[in-house]
Every structure is written in C-alpha cells, then in structure tokens.
C-alpha positions as CSV (number, residue, x, y, z in Angstrom):
1,M,43.2,15.0,-13.2
2,R,40.8,16.6,-15.0
3,R,40.6,14.0,-17.8
4,G,39.7,11.6,-15.2
5,L,37.0,13.7,-14.4
6,V,35.5,14.1,-17.5
7,T,35.6,10.7,-18.3
8,F,33.6,9.9,-14.9
9,G,30.8,12.7,-15.8
10,I,30.5,11.1,-19.4
11,A,30.3,7.5,-17.8
12,L,27.4,8.8,-15.4
13,G,25.8,10.5,-18.0
14,V,25.4,7.9,-19.8
15,A,24.5,5.5,-17.0
16,V,22.0,7.8,-15.7
17,L,20.6,8.0,-19.7
18,A,20.5,4.2,-19.5
19,F,18.5,3.9,-16.3
20,F,15.8,6.4,-17.6
21,A,15.6,4.4,-21.0
22,F,14.9,1.4,-19.0
23,L,12.7,2.8,-16.5
24,V,10.7,3.9,-19.7
25,Y,11.0,0.4,-21.4
26,V,9.3,-1.3,-17.8
27,L,6.6,1.3,-18.2
28,L,5.7,1.1,-21.6
29,A,6.2,-2.7,-21.5
30,S,4.1,-3.2,-18.3
31,G,1.2,-1.5,-20.3
32,E,1.2,-4.9,-22.7
33,A,-0.2,-8.3,-21.4
34,K,3.1,-10.3,-22.5
35,Y,4.9,-8.8,-20.0
36,W,3.3,-10.3,-17.1
37,E,3.4,-13.9,-18.9
38,G,6.0,-15.3,-16.5
39,E,3.4,-14.6,-13.7
40,I,0.8,-16.3,-15.3
41,A,3.2,-19.5,-16.1
42,A,4.0,-19.6,-12.3
43,F,0.1,-19.7,-11.4
44,E,-0.3,-22.9,-13.8
45,R,2.9,-24.4,-12.4
46,R,1.7,-24.0,-8.9
47,D,-1.7,-25.3,-10.1
48,V,-0.1,-28.7,-10.5
49,S,1.9,-28.9,-7.4
50,N,-0.8,-27.3,-5.2
51,P,-4.2,-27.6,-6.8
52,P,-6.4,-25.0,-5.6
53,P,-9.7,-25.8,-4.1
54,E,-13.1,-26.1,-5.9
55,N,-15.9,-24.1,-5.6
56,A,-14.2,-21.3,-4.0
57,V,-14.0,-17.3,-4.5
58,L,-11.6,-16.0,-7.0
59,F,-9.4,-12.9,-6.3
60,V,-8.0,-11.4,-9.4
61,G,-6.1,-8.3,-10.0
62,G,-2.8,-6.7,-10.1
63,R,-0.6,-5.3,-6.8
64,D,-3.4,-5.5,-4.1
65,V,-4.3,-9.2,-4.8
66,R,-0.7,-10.0,-5.3
67,L,0.6,-8.6,-2.0
68,W,-2.1,-9.8,0.3
69,E,-0.4,-12.1,2.2
70,G,-3.4,-12.8,4.8
71,L,-6.0,-12.9,2.2
72,A,-6.7,-16.7,3.2
73,E,-7.1,-15.7,6.6
74,D,-8.7,-12.4,6.3
75,M,-11.4,-14.2,4.3
76,A,-11.9,-17.1,6.4
77,P,-14.5,-19.3,6.4
78,I,-14.6,-18.2,2.6
79,A,-12.7,-20.0,0.6
80,V,-10.5,-18.1,-1.8
81,I,-8.0,-18.3,-4.6
82,Q,-5.6,-15.8,-5.1
83,R,-4.3,-14.6,-8.3
84,G,-2.7,-11.1,-8.2
85,F,0.1,-10.5,-11.0
86,G,2.2,-7.5,-11.2
87,G,0.6,-4.2,-11.6
88,A,-2.3,-5.9,-13.7
89,Q,-5.0,-3.7,-15.6
90,L,-8.6,-4.9,-16.6
91,K,-7.5,-5.7,-20.0
92,H,-4.6,-7.9,-19.1
93,I,-7.1,-10.1,-17.0
94,D,-9.1,-10.2,-19.7
95,H,-6.4,-11.6,-21.9
96,Y,-5.2,-14.1,-19.7
97,R,-8.8,-15.2,-18.5
98,A,-8.5,-18.7,-20.3
99,R,-5.5,-19.4,-17.7
100,I,-6.5,-17.7,-14.5
101,I,-10.3,-17.7,-14.0
102,H,-11.8,-20.3,-16.5
103,P,-9.8,-23.1,-15.0
104,Y,-11.1,-22.7,-11.6
105,Q,-14.6,-22.3,-12.2
106,P,-15.1,-20.3,-9.2
107,R,-18.2,-19.6,-7.5
108,A,-17.5,-15.7,-7.4
109,I,-15.0,-13.5,-9.1
110,V,-13.6,-10.4,-6.9
111,V,-12.2,-8.2,-9.3
112,M,-9.5,-5.6,-7.9
113,A,-8.0,-3.4,-10.6
114,G,-8.1,-0.2,-12.3
115,E,-5.4,1.9,-10.4
116,A,-2.6,0.7,-12.7
117,D,-4.9,1.2,-15.9
118,L,-5.3,5.1,-14.8
119,A,-1.6,5.5,-14.2
120,D,-0.4,3.7,-17.7
121,V,2.2,5.9,-18.9
122,R,-0.1,5.9,-22.4
123,G,-2.9,7.8,-21.1
124,R,-6.0,6.2,-20.0
125,R,-9.5,7.5,-19.2
126,P,-12.1,6.3,-16.9
127,E,-13.9,5.6,-19.8
128,D,-11.6,3.4,-20.9
129,V,-11.5,1.4,-17.6
130,L,-15.3,1.0,-17.6
131,D,-14.9,-0.3,-21.3
132,D,-12.6,-2.9,-20.1
133,F,-14.4,-3.9,-17.3
134,R,-17.3,-4.6,-19.6
135,N,-15.1,-6.3,-22.0
136,L,-14.2,-8.5,-19.2
137,V,-17.3,-9.2,-17.9
138,L,-18.9,-9.9,-22.0
139,S,-15.8,-12.3,-22.2
140,L,-16.7,-14.3,-19.6
141,R,-20.9,-14.3,-20.2
142,A,-20.0,-15.5,-23.9
143,E,-17.9,-18.3,-22.7
144,N,-20.7,-19.5,-20.2
145,L,-18.9,-18.6,-17.1
146,N,-21.9,-17.2,-15.3
147,A,-20.5,-16.9,-11.6
148,P,-21.6,-13.2,-9.9
149,V,-18.6,-10.7,-10.3
150,Y,-17.5,-8.2,-7.9
151,F,-15.8,-5.1,-8.8
152,V,-14.0,-3.8,-5.8
153,S,-13.8,0.2,-6.0
154,I,-10.8,1.6,-6.9
155,R,-8.9,2.9,-3.9
156,P,-7.1,6.4,-3.4
157,S,-3.3,5.9,-2.7
158,P,-1.0,9.0,-1.3
159,A,1.5,8.6,-4.4
160,R,-1.1,9.3,-6.7
161,K,-3.4,11.7,-5.2
162,E,-3.6,13.8,-8.7
163,R,-5.3,10.9,-10.1
164,W,-7.9,10.6,-7.3
165,Y,-10.6,12.4,-9.3
166,G,-10.0,10.0,-12.3
167,A,-10.7,7.1,-10.3
168,Q,-13.5,8.6,-8.6
169,R,-14.8,9.1,-12.0
170,A,-14.0,5.3,-13.1
171,N,-15.8,4.2,-9.9
172,A,-18.9,6.0,-10.4
173,L,-19.2,5.0,-14.2
174,I,-18.4,0.9,-13.0
175,A,-21.2,1.5,-10.3
176,D,-23.7,2.7,-12.5
177,Y,-23.0,-0.2,-14.8
178,V,-23.4,-2.9,-12.5
179,S,-26.7,-1.4,-10.8
180,G,-28.6,-2.7,-14.2
181,E,-26.6,-5.9,-14.9
182,R,-27.7,-9.3,-13.2
183,G,-24.9,-10.8,-11.5
184,L,-22.3,-7.8,-11.3
185,H,-21.8,-6.2,-8.0
186,F,-19.8,-3.0,-6.8
187,I,-18.6,-3.2,-3.4
188,D,-17.3,0.5,-2.4
189,A,-14.0,0.4,-0.2
190,T,-13.4,3.8,-0.5
191,P,-14.9,5.3,2.6
192,V,-12.5,3.1,4.4
193,M,-9.5,5.0,3.2
194,F,-10.5,8.5,4.6
195,D,-10.9,9.6,7.9
196,E,-14.4,11.9,9.6
197,S,-12.7,14.9,7.9
198,G,-12.3,13.6,4.5
199,N,-8.3,13.4,4.9
200,M,-7.0,10.0,3.4
201,K,-5.6,7.6,6.1
202,T,-1.8,7.8,5.1
203,Y,-0.9,5.3,7.9
204,L,-2.6,2.5,5.8
205,F,0.0,2.4,3.2
206,R,3.8,1.4,3.1
207,W,6.4,3.5,2.5
208,D,6.0,4.0,-0.9
209,G,2.8,5.4,-0.7
210,L,0.9,2.8,-3.2
211,S,1.4,-0.3,-1.7
212,L,-1.4,-1.2,1.5
213,N,-0.1,-2.2,4.7
214,E,-1.3,-4.8,7.4
215,K,-3.9,-2.2,8.7
216,G,-4.6,-0.9,5.2
217,Y,-5.5,-4.5,4.1
218,A,-7.3,-5.3,7.3
219,V,-9.9,-2.0,6.8
220,L,-10.1,-3.5,3.2
221,A,-11.1,-6.6,4.2
222,G,-13.4,-5.0,6.3
223,A,-15.3,-3.8,3.5
224,I,-15.1,-6.9,1.2
225,K,-15.9,-9.5,3.6
226,P,-19.3,-8.7,4.4
227,A,-20.5,-8.7,1.0
228,L,-19.4,-12.0,0.6
229,I,-21.0,-13.3,3.6
230,E,-24.2,-11.7,3.1
231,A,-24.2,-14.0,-0.5
232,G,-23.5,-17.0,1.0
233,Y,-20.0,-18.3,0.5
234,G,-18.1,-20.0,2.8
235,G,-16.2,-23.4,3.8
236,L,-13.2,-25.3,2.0
237,R,-9.6,-24.4,1.9
238,S,-7.9,-21.7,0.3
239,S,-5.1,-21.0,-2.0
240,R,-2.7,-18.5,-2.8
C-alpha cells in the first residue's frame, strides 16, 4: 500500500513538473512570431475560399480582434477585414505585415495590441511598446502603404490590474507620438472601461478576467466606430 502511494506521489510530481514545463514553454514560445505561423496560414487559405472586400478597414491585433465575433455587425456600415491572431504583440504584427496587411491594401488600419506585449514573460516596458508600434508604422510607410493607422488604447483587465500602470504609460507615449505624425490617430477607449467612481467595469469581461464579453465589445465599438464614421469610412461587405 505504502509503495503504491509513493509511486503515485512520484508520478503526480512528474506530471505537475511536466505541466509547468509545458506552460513555461508556451509562454516563452508565444513571444516569438513563428509561434503564430499556423494562424497566419489559415488567414491565407481563407482569403482564397472567401476573398475579403477591397477598400475596407483592416482590424489587426491579438485577442481582442480574434474574439470579436460581432465585429462586422458592430462596425456596419463600415466594411471591415478581421485579422486577429493568438495573443499577438506589435512586433508579431510587424513580422507578418506582408501577409496580413499588404495583401488587402486597406483604406485604414485599426491596431489593437499592446496588452500582450506588457505581459510577455521576458519583461517588456512601455517604451518597448512605443518602439514596436513606431517600427510597424515605419515599415508600412517605407513599403508605400500610406493608409491612416488608428491605434486603439491598451485597455485594462481585472486579471492584469498590476500591469495597468505600464499600460497607461504606453498609451500616453503612443498618443504623444501619433499627435505629431500625419496619418496616425489614437482612439482612447479607456474611459468606457471605468465607472464614474473610477472602478473598472468587471461585468464587461468573461470569466477569465482577460477577454471581453458581448457587453465589453459593445462599449468598445462605441469608442471606435464614431472615429471611423467621422473619417468617412463605409460601404461594402465585411470579412472575418
């Protein structure tokens, strides 16, 4: 009996160690662009079977774009293309720009990223987020893609309250950067995430405290859509 318990204890310990080793591997690997190759390839296959609209507004980013099931409806009558993958960081978007931005020649680009950058286990600073966004913009401009770029502010989340200060700093840096650059815009979606007392609206999030729920996306759309409507975007169908 005792030998059986010892064997079980050893097996359980090995399983726990293996699980944590796998978790560390995923966290480290997901910080590398190549980790998301499968999702990018899936976009390319989808473009063949269901060609996206021309002259549309491209939404690109990580979780928030990927899980936005009602994006096309929420943005109507603005035609959109939805290209969100994994927990993408800005440097990942830059890495894959030739495959998820250039082919569409979008009228405008809405970038929703930055939160995953600050959560990277390697430790990334607000200044790194600014640098990666600037590098993305410079890459696009150098390749003659001059569509307006809208950066949506990094939002808070209940599960990452400790990173909110860094997110605020990154938002401020990017807002300051775009203010002096032609064709760049900053959409501040932060206010809609807090109540009048300054408390985060936790009911806007799913059980994990990270992902937005339907109500969360509704208020996010309320912050983004007016800026795009004011800029004159609209028409055509949308593509996921």
